[in-house]
N, C-alpha and C positions, 0 to 999 in steps of 0.2 A: 644277623649281624650286618648284612649288606644294606638292608633298607634303613636300619637305624643310623648307619654312618652317613647317610645322605640327608640328614635333617638340616644341615647348614647350606644346602645347595643355593637358596636365594642369596645368602650372604656371599658365597663364592662367585655367583654370577655378577653381583653388584661390584665385588672387588675387581674382577677381571675387566668388567666394563669401565670401571673408574680408571684402572691402570692403562687400558688401551686408549682411553680418552686423553690421558695425560701424555702418552707417547705420541698421539696424533697431534696434540697441541705443540709438543716439542718439535716434531717434524715440520709443522707448519711454520714455526719460527725460523728453522734452518733452511727449508727448501722452498718456502713460498707457496705451499700447498693450500688448498681451500679449506674453509671452515665447515665441519660436518655437524655443527650444532652442539657438540660436547663442550662442557666447561672444565677448565683446568682447576683441579683441587676441589671438586664437588664432594660433599660429605656422603657417607655411606647411605644414609636415609634419603638424601637428595637424589642419589644415583638410583636407588630402588624405586623412588616415586617416578623418576623419569622413565625407567623401564616399564613400569605399570602403565603409564600414560601412553607410551609408544607401542607397546606390544601386548598389553593386558597382563593379568596376574600370571598367566602361563609363561610369560617371558622370564619370570624369576626362576622357573623350573626347567629351563633349557639344559639338557644333558643329564637329567635325573636318572633315566634308565641306564645309560652307559656307566654312570658313576656307581649305581647300585650293583650292576653286573660286575664291575671291576672289584668292588668290595667283597662280593660273594666269592669270586675267583681267588682273591687274596686270602680269604678266610679258609677256603678249602686247602690251599697249599701251605698256609702258615699254622693251621691247627690240625686238620685231619691227616695230612700226609705224615707229619712227624709222629703222630700217634700210631699210624699204621706201620711206620718203620720201627717203632719201639716194640711192637708186638711180634716182629720177625725174629 
């Protein structure tokens, strides 16, 4: 269950990268900060391509192991523990 729930990690990485890029752009407008190369409003596919260009394909899978571990932990407590408590 834990590994299957991590199938969308590349999409989550791109979503987070896109959102952080928008926040940086908004901060730049308000505080006069520098441009870090991110574009405001870039598409999901465009963000994924940028990540692959900058960090390689592995950049799309950042955080895969902790995410799978969290899913395993949740599965244990949401499925196994209630079953054990029912048997008592």
